[in-house]
C-alpha positions, -999 to +999 in steps of 0.1 A: +673+066-692+650+087-671+623+073-648+585+077-648+562+072-617+542+043-627+510+061-625+503+054-658+473+032-668+474+027-704+514+026-725+526+027-761+549+000-766+571-017-801+580-049-811+619-032-793+601-037-761+595-073-762+596-096-742+567-071-725+572-071-688+552-045-661+565-026-650+586-015-675+628-005-676+623+032-669+598+028-639+610+035-609+613+003-586+605+017-544+568+015-556+565-013-582+549-053-580+571-082-590+581-086-625+556-101-647+558-114-683+528-103-706+519-122-735+511-093-764+518-108-794+488-128-805+462-098-795+483-071-800+474-058-765+476-071-724+468-061-694+491-063-662+473-084-637+489-060-607+481-031-616+458-028-641+479-007-669+470-015-700+500-022-729+492-020-764+513-024-792+519+010-817+498+002-848+519-010-874+547-028-854+556-063-868+563-091-840+593-111-857+605-144-839+582-140-807 
């Protein structure tokens, strides 16, 4: 898995990425904040309270069992 710098401020996620947390597993750890789980299931988007990254559920994704 390639690691990405923590500079992207809008990230599109899929149902497979749930439960969603920030930082995501593919982000570098050295400059990250503590992991926080984000409730995206009801509205389709969530904002990280630490870094302000906005996560959006990809159009057409169906969340099951959450």
